[in-house]
C-alpha positions as CSV (number, residue, x, y, z in Angstrom):
1,X,-25.9,-35.7,17.7
2,X,-29.4,-35.9,16.4
3,X,-29.6,-36.3,12.6
4,X,-31.8,-34.7,10.1
5,X,-32.3,-34.9,6.4
6,X,-32.4,-32.0,4.0
7,X,-35.7,-33.3,2.7
8,X,-37.3,-32.9,6.1
9,X,-40.5,-30.8,5.7
10,X,-43.3,-29.8,8.0
11,X,-46.4,-27.6,7.6
12,X,-45.5,-25.8,10.8
13,X,-42.3,-25.6,13.0
14,X,-42.3,-24.2,16.5
15,X,-38.9,-23.1,17.8
16,X,-38.7,-23.3,21.5
17,X,-40.1,-25.9,23.8
18,X,-40.9,-23.7,26.8
19,X,-44.4,-23.4,28.1
20,X,-45.4,-21.0,25.3
21,X,-43.9,-23.1,22.5
22,X,-45.5,-26.3,23.8
23,X,-48.8,-24.6,24.0
24,X,-48.5,-23.3,20.4
25,X,-47.6,-26.8,19.2
26,X,-50.6,-28.5,20.9
27,X,-53.0,-25.8,19.8
28,X,-51.7,-25.9,16.2
29,X,-52.2,-29.7,16.0
30,X,-55.7,-29.4,17.6
31,X,-56.6,-26.8,14.9
32,X,-55.5,-29.1,12.1
33,X,-52.1,-27.8,11.2
34,X,-50.9,-31.0,9.5
35,X,-47.3,-32.0,10.1
36,X,-46.0,-30.1,13.2
37,X,-42.5,-30.1,14.6
38,X,-41.5,-28.7,18.0
39,X,-37.8,-28.2,18.3
40,X,-35.5,-27.1,21.2
41,X,-31.8,-27.0,21.8
42,X,-32.4,-28.4,25.3
43,X,-35.3,-30.4,26.8
44,X,-38.9,-29.5,27.4
45,X,-39.2,-26.5,29.7
46,X,-35.4,-26.6,30.5
47,X,-35.0,-22.8,29.8
48,X,-36.7,-19.9,31.4
49,X,-39.9,-21.8,32.0
50,X,-38.2,-23.9,34.6
51,X,-37.3,-20.7,36.5
52,X,-40.8,-19.3,36.6
53,X,-42.6,-18.5,39.9
54,X,-45.7,-19.7,38.1
55,X,-48.1,-17.2,39.7
56,X,-51.6,-17.0,38.0
57,X,-53.7,-13.9,38.2
58,X,-55.9,-11.8,36.0
59,X,-54.9,-8.6,37.8
60,X,-53.3,-6.3,35.3
61,X,-53.8,-2.6,34.5
62,X,-53.4,-3.3,30.8
63,X,-56.9,-4.4,29.8
64,X,-55.6,-6.6,26.9
65,X,-53.6,-8.6,29.4
66,X,-56.6,-9.1,31.6
67,X,-58.4,-10.7,28.8
68,X,-55.6,-13.1,27.9
69,X,-55.1,-14.0,31.6
70,X,-58.8,-14.7,32.0
71,X,-58.8,-17.0,29.0
72,X,-55.7,-18.8,30.3
73,X,-57.2,-19.2,33.8
74,X,-60.2,-21.0,32.3
75,X,-57.7,-23.5,30.8
76,X,-55.7,-24.0,34.0
77,X,-58.9,-24.7,36.0
78,X,-60.0,-27.3,33.5
79,X,-56.6,-28.5,32.4
80,X,-57.1,-32.3,32.0
81,X,-60.3,-31.9,30.1
82,X,-58.9,-29.1,27.9
83,X,-56.0,-31.3,26.8
84,X,-58.2,-34.4,26.7
85,X,-55.7,-36.1,29.0
86,X,-57.0,-37.4,32.3
87,X,-53.4,-37.5,33.6
88,X,-52.6,-33.9,32.7
89,X,-51.8,-31.8,35.8
90,X,-50.7,-28.2,35.9
91,X,-50.1,-28.2,39.7
92,X,-52.8,-25.6,40.3
93,X,-53.2,-24.2,43.8
94,X,-56.3,-21.9,43.9
95,X,-55.3,-20.0,46.9
96,X,-56.3,-16.5,45.6
97,X,-54.3,-13.3,45.1
98,X,-54.0,-10.5,47.6
99,X,-52.7,-7.2,46.4
100,X,-52.0,-4.4,49.0
101,X,-51.1,-0.8,48.6
102,X,-50.7,2.5,50.5
103,X,-52.8,5.7,50.0
104,X,-50.6,6.8,47.1
105,X,-50.5,6.7,43.3
106,X,-49.8,2.9,43.3
107,X,-52.7,2.4,45.7
108,X,-55.0,4.3,43.4
109,X,-53.8,2.2,40.5
110,X,-54.7,-0.9,42.4
111,X,-58.2,0.4,43.0
112,X,-58.7,1.3,39.3
113,X,-57.4,-2.0,38.1
114,X,-59.7,-3.9,40.4
115,X,-62.6,-1.8,39.0
116,X,-61.5,-2.7,35.5
117,X,-61.5,-6.4,36.3
118,X,-65.0,-6.2,37.8
119,X,-66.2,-4.4,34.7
120,X,-64.9,-7.4,32.7
121,X,-66.9,-9.8,34.9
122,X,-64.0,-10.9,37.1
123,X,-64.3,-11.4,40.8
124,X,-61.9,-8.8,42.2
125,X,-63.0,-7.0,45.2
126,X,-61.5,-4.3,47.5
127,X,-61.7,-5.6,51.0
128,X,-60.8,-4.2,54.4
129,X,-57.9,-4.9,56.7
130,X,-59.8,-7.3,58.9
131,X,-60.8,-9.4,55.8
132,X,-57.2,-9.3,54.6
133,X,-56.0,-10.7,57.9
134,X,-58.6,-13.5,57.7
135,X,-57.0,-14.5,54.4
136,X,-53.4,-14.0,55.5
137,X,-53.0,-14.0,59.3
138,X,-49.3,-13.1,59.0
139,X,-50.0,-9.8,57.3
140,X,-48.8,-6.6,58.9
141,X,-51.4,-4.0,57.8
142,X,-49.7,-0.9,59.1
143,X,-49.3,1.7,56.4
144,X,-51.7,0.0,54.1
145,X,-54.9,1.6,52.8
146,X,-55.8,-0.6,49.9
147,X,-56.5,-4.4,49.9
148,X,-57.5,-6.1,46.8
149,X,-58.6,-9.7,46.6
150,X,-58.9,-11.9,43.5
151,X,-60.2,-15.3,44.8
152,X,-60.0,-17.0,41.4
153,X,-56.2,-16.9,41.3
154,X,-53.2,-18.7,42.7
155,X,-50.2,-20.5,41.3
156,X,-49.3,-23.6,39.4
157,X,-46.2,-25.5,38.1
158,X,-44.7,-24.3,34.8
159,X,-42.7,-27.6,34.2
160,X,-45.8,-29.7,34.7
161,X,-47.8,-27.5,32.5
162,X,-45.2,-27.5,29.6
163,X,-44.7,-31.2,29.7
164,X,-48.4,-31.8,29.7
165,X,-48.8,-29.7,26.6
166,X,-45.9,-31.5,25.0
167,X,-47.3,-34.9,25.8
168,X,-50.8,-33.9,24.5
169,X,-49.1,-32.5,21.4
170,X,-47.3,-35.8,20.7
171,X,-50.6,-37.6,21.0
172,X,-51.9,-35.4,18.3
173,X,-49.0,-36.3,16.0
174,X,-46.6,-33.5,16.8
175,X,-43.0,-34.5,16.5
176,X,-40.7,-33.2,19.2
177,X,-37.0,-33.0,18.7
178,X,-34.9,-32.1,21.8
179,X,-31.2,-31.3,21.8
180,X,-31.3,-29.7,18.4
181,X,-30.0,-26.2,18.2
182,X,-31.7,-23.8,15.7
183,X,-28.9,-21.7,14.2
184,X,-31.0,-19.6,11.8
185,X,-33.9,-19.2,9.5
186,X,-34.1,-20.2,5.9
187,X,-35.5,-17.5,3.7
188,X,-36.4,-17.0,0.1
189,X,-37.0,-13.4,-0.7
190,X,-39.2,-12.0,2.0
191,X,-40.6,-15.4,3.1
192,X,-39.3,-17.8,5.8
193,X,-39.3,-21.3,4.4
194,X,-37.6,-23.2,7.2
195,X,-34.9,-23.4,9.8
196,X,-31.2,-24.1,9.9
197,X,-30.1,-26.4,12.7
198,X,-26.9,-28.1,13.9
199,X,-28.4,-31.3,12.6
200,X,-29.2,-29.9,9.1
201,X,-31.9,-27.8,7.5
202,X,-35.6,-28.4,8.0
203,X,-38.2,-26.9,5.6
204,X,-41.5,-25.5,6.8
205,X,-44.7,-23.9,5.5
206,X,-44.7,-21.6,8.6
207,X,-42.2,-21.0,11.4
208,X,-43.4,-19.9,14.9
209,X,-40.5,-18.5,16.9
210,X,-41.0,-18.9,20.7
211,X,-37.4,-18.7,21.6
212,X,-37.7,-16.3,24.5
213,X,-34.5,-14.5,25.5
214,X,-32.7,-16.0,22.4
215,X,-35.3,-14.5,20.0
216,X,-33.2,-11.6,18.7
217,X,-30.2,-13.8,18.0
218,X,-32.4,-15.9,15.8
219,X,-34.5,-13.3,14.1
220,X,-32.1,-10.3,13.5
221,X,-29.7,-12.0,11.1
222,X,-32.5,-13.4,9.0
223,X,-34.9,-10.5,8.9
224,X,-32.6,-7.5,9.2
225,X,-35.0,-6.1,11.8
226,X,-33.8,-4.8,15.2
227,X,-35.7,-6.8,17.8
228,X,-36.3,-4.7,20.9
229,X,-35.6,-7.3,23.4
230,X,-33.3,-7.5,26.5
231,X,-32.6,-10.5,28.7
232,X,-32.9,-9.5,32.3
233,X,-31.8,-11.5,35.3
234,X,-34.2,-11.5,38.3
235,X,-33.5,-12.8,41.8
236,X,-35.8,-15.2,43.6
237,X,-35.4,-16.3,47.2
238,X,-37.1,-18.9,49.5
239,X,-37.4,-17.9,53.2
240,X,-38.3,-20.2,56.1
241,X,-39.8,-18.7,59.2
242,X,-40.9,-20.1,62.6
243,X,-44.6,-19.6,61.5
244,X,-44.8,-21.0,58.0
245,X,-46.4,-19.5,55.0
246,X,-49.1,-22.1,54.3
247,X,-50.4,-23.3,50.9
248,X,-53.8,-21.9,51.7
249,X,-52.5,-18.4,52.1
250,X,-52.9,-16.2,49.0
251,X,-50.2,-15.0,46.7
252,X,-49.2,-11.6,48.0
253,X,-48.3,-8.6,45.9
254,X,-47.1,-5.7,48.1
255,X,-47.4,-2.5,46.1
256,X,-46.5,-0.5,49.2
257,X,-43.0,-2.0,49.4
258,X,-40.0,-0.3,47.8
259,X,-39.5,-3.2,45.4
260,X,-43.2,-4.1,44.8
261,X,-42.4,-7.5,46.2
262,X,-44.4,-10.6,45.2
263,X,-44.6,-13.7,47.3
264,X,-46.3,-17.1,47.6
265,X,-46.1,-20.4,49.4
266,X,-43.2,-22.6,48.2
267,X,-43.3,-26.3,49.0
268,X,-45.5,-26.7,52.0
269,X,-44.1,-24.1,54.4
270,X,-41.5,-21.8,52.8
271,X,-42.1,-18.4,51.2
272,X,-41.0,-17.7,47.7
273,X,-40.3,-14.0,47.2
274,X,-38.9,-11.7,44.5
275,X,-38.6,-8.0,43.7
276,X,-41.1,-6.7,41.1
277,X,-38.8,-4.1,39.6
278,X,-36.5,-4.2,36.6
279,X,-33.7,-6.7,36.7
280,X,-30.2,-6.6,35.4
281,X,-29.4,-6.9,31.6
282,X,-27.4,-10.1,31.0
283,X,-26.2,-12.6,28.4
284,X,-28.9,-15.2,28.1
285,X,-26.3,-18.0,27.9
286,X,-24.7,-17.1,31.2
287,X,-26.9,-19.5,33.2
288,X,-27.5,-19.2,37.0
289,X,-25.8,-16.5,38.9
290,X,-25.2,-16.0,42.6
291,X,-27.6,-13.7,44.4
292,X,-25.6,-11.0,46.3
293,X,-26.0,-10.9,50.0
294,X,-27.1,-7.3,50.0
295,X,-30.0,-8.2,47.7
296,X,-31.0,-11.0,50.0
297,X,-30.8,-8.7,53.0
298,X,-32.8,-6.0,51.3
299,X,-35.6,-8.3,50.2
300,X,-35.6,-10.0,53.5
301,X,-36.2,-6.7,55.3
302,X,-39.1,-5.9,53.0
303,X,-40.7,-9.3,53.6
304,X,-40.2,-9.0,57.3
305,X,-41.8,-5.5,57.3
306,X,-45.0,-7.0,55.7
307,X,-45.2,-10.5,57.2
308,X,-45.1,-11.3,60.9
309,X,-42.8,-14.1,61.9
310,X,-40.4,-13.4,59.0
311,X,-38.2,-11.0,61.0
312,X,-36.7,-14.3,62.2
313,X,-36.7,-16.0,58.8
314,X,-33.8,-17.8,57.4
315,X,-32.8,-18.1,53.7
316,X,-33.6,-21.6,52.4
317,X,-32.4,-21.1,48.9
318,X,-31.8,-18.5,46.2
319,X,-31.8,-18.6,42.4
320,X,-32.1,-16.4,39.4
321,X,-34.5,-16.4,36.4
322,X,-34.5,-14.6,33.1
323,X,-37.2,-12.3,31.6
324,X,-37.3,-11.5,27.9
325,X,-38.1,-7.8,28.3
326,X,-39.5,-5.4,25.6
327,X,-39.6,-1.6,26.0
328,X,-43.1,-1.6,27.4
329,X,-42.8,-4.9,29.3
330,X,-45.4,-6.6,27.2
331,X,-45.1,-9.3,24.5
332,X,-45.0,-9.1,20.7
333,X,-47.5,-11.6,19.2
334,X,-48.1,-12.4,15.5
335,X,-46.3,-11.6,12.2
336,X,-43.3,-9.5,11.7
337,X,-43.7,-6.6,9.2
338,X,-42.5,-7.5,5.7
339,X,-42.1,-11.2,6.4
340,X,-44.4,-14.1,5.3
341,X,-44.2,-17.6,6.8
342,X,-43.1,-16.3,10.2
343,X,-45.0,-15.8,13.5
344,X,-43.4,-14.6,16.7
345,X,-44.2,-14.7,20.4
346,X,-41.5,-12.9,22.5
347,X,-41.0,-10.3,25.2
348,X,-43.3,-11.7,27.8
349,X,-41.4,-9.8,30.5
350,X,-42.6,-12.1,33.3
351,X,-46.1,-12.7,32.0
352,X,-45.4,-15.8,29.8
353,X,-46.6,-18.6,32.0
354,X,-49.7,-16.8,33.1
355,X,-50.7,-16.1,29.5
356,X,-49.4,-19.3,27.8
357,X,-52.6,-21.2,27.1
358,X,-54.3,-18.2,25.5
359,X,-51.1,-17.1,23.7
360,X,-50.5,-20.6,22.3
361,X,-54.0,-20.7,20.8
362,X,-53.8,-17.2,19.4
363,X,-50.4,-17.8,17.8
364,X,-51.5,-21.1,16.3
365,X,-54.6,-19.4,14.9
366,X,-52.5,-16.6,13.4
367,X,-50.0,-19.0,11.9
368,X,-52.8,-21.0,10.3
369,X,-54.4,-17.9,8.8
370,X,-57.5,-18.3,11.0
371,X,-59.4,-15.5,12.8
372,X,-57.9,-15.0,16.2
373,X,-60.2,-15.2,19.3
374,X,-59.0,-11.7,20.3
375,X,-57.2,-9.1,18.2
376,X,-53.4,-9.3,18.2
377,X,-53.2,-5.7,17.0
378,X,-52.3,-4.2,20.4
379,X,-49.4,-6.7,20.6
380,X,-48.0,-5.9,17.1
381,X,-44.3,-5.4,16.5
382,X,-44.8,-2.0,14.9
383,X,-46.2,-0.4,18.1
384,X,-42.7,0.5,19.3
385,X,-42.0,2.7,16.3
386,X,-45.6,4.0,16.3
387,X,-45.4,5.1,20.0
388,X,-48.4,2.9,20.8
389,X,-46.9,1.2,23.8
390,X,-48.9,-1.1,26.0
391,X,-48.3,0.7,29.3
392,X,-51.0,0.8,32.0
393,X,-51.6,2.5,35.3
394,X,-48.6,0.7,36.9
395,X,-46.2,2.0,34.3
396,X,-43.5,-0.3,32.9
397,X,-42.8,-3.4,35.0
398,X,-43.8,-7.0,35.6
399,X,-47.1,-6.1,37.3
400,X,-48.1,-4.3,34.0
């Protein structure tokens, strides 16, 4: 078991070595945080980050998310230079993003969200069916009235991204301890002064909690606050069809399907697909679960209805991933009311990977008492009691 001394002391401790935590640690070191520790009960990106579909888009109906996604995209497209590491690779495939809808409320929400993106200087155009087919020849356009295209989008690799941030953080002097379970927070009055671990206590000037679905277990006993967070299980499937879904084909979001399915190329020929609806509340420690055959069949039917060739598709693999979901499906970022020495980033609800570069910088700035690049006020913890939820045109859900 890893050992620790009671005299261990750091200027800043980041709890959770997923892609968000690794980003926070690197940004904190780059901003001059002093002694920084990144700690995780497992390994780098072994938790929910490893389950991510890793889709990158700036298409949101919540304007604040558009801004964070835009800032993050600029990092993903300049990743090695940003980390000052010529070997850093986030696995980016700039294949674009195609969102389709019917002539209904969802379709109108797509149009309005595209217009909002354009007003913010993002290339996001409404195209016609012919242009959509040029981008995705497998597309069935029957019943579709809206076609939105974001050419500066795609997908990447969450594991590569997290490990690149961790390696760059080490080069800046960050200490990384893996296999150390954080069991609680050390407090003095209303201030957090460190963490308790299965290897002993560690003191800190500031603690940043990026523990994802385990956040409420860590924060509630120490702070007495009720953390509005639920762990949800989501099913992901890979289909293989006679005519493959090629890497050059865009990420597809089908707002006209019953489950608001999203899909992208997986490997070099398969299709990764998943429902875009709420998942199933679960214990975050339960690990992988079987995907029921009726869920596979239902998603397969929706995919086949939208993509030619996939009526003959076979199921290559299935797995499940966890979302840390808040009441409005958007994250909490920054301090917790009544507590000093503590910053939090939780409740990403499926957005974590997309937003991780920008969120890492913002949380590091907030933890160091610096002015943040954009205001964290919309993402404040208090919004749930205030009734100031971050809900856009799409309502509550992963598309946000």
